[in-house]
N, C-alpha and C positions, 0 to 999 in steps of 0.2 A: 397302563404305560409299563413297558418292560424294563428292567434294569438297565439295560444297555441305552435306551432312549433317556432314561431319566439321567444317567451318567453323562450323556452327550450334552442334555440340555444345561446340567449343573456346571459342568466345564465350560461351556460357552459363555454362561452368565458370569462366572469368575472371571474368564479372560477379559470380558467386557468391562467389567467393574474395575478391574486393575488397569486396563488402558485407560480409563476415563480419570482415575485418580492419578495416574502417572502424568497426564497432561497438565495437572493444576487447576486452578479455579478459572472461570470463564474470564475475569478480571486479568488475569496473568497471561492467559492465551492471547486476548486482544491486545496487551501491551507489548507482546512479543511480535505481533503482526504489523503494528502501527509504526511508521517511520520514526527514528530518533530525531533529536533537535539537530544533530549534525546533518542527517539527511534532508531535513526541511529548511536548510539554509537558503535555498533558492527563493524561498517565499519572502525573504528579507529585502530582495531585488526591487527597486521602485520601477517595476515594468511600466513602459508607455504604451499607449494605443493610438495616439495620434502621431502619424509618420512626421509630419511637418514640424511639429512641436518638438519631438524628438531629435530630429535633425538640428534644428537651431539651438537646442541645449547642448548636444554633443559638440557643435562648433564653439559656443560659448566657453565649455570648460576644456576644449582641446583633447577630447577622448573620441576614440571610435564608436560607432553605432553597430550594435549587434542586432541582426533581424532574424526573427523566427517567422518563416512563411510555410503554408501548407495548403493543400488543395484536397478536399475530401472530409470524410468523417474524421473527427479528432482521435477516435478510438482505433482508427484503421480498418475499419469495417467497410472497405469500399466494394 
């Protein structure tokens, strides 16, 4: 292996190692990607799946009913 090739290989390995160490541990990277407690607040909503029961409950408490409807793949891959 020539000196130039060895230099390029060592430089590339050093750059890759510094990039990985700069990103932190796997746990830190996963924690940065997961939604925060504030972003997960919608999970606290008691969603209803039965339309008639939801309508009756909304009438009882005097609140409007929010309906989420869609047609197709839930990931939008139609």
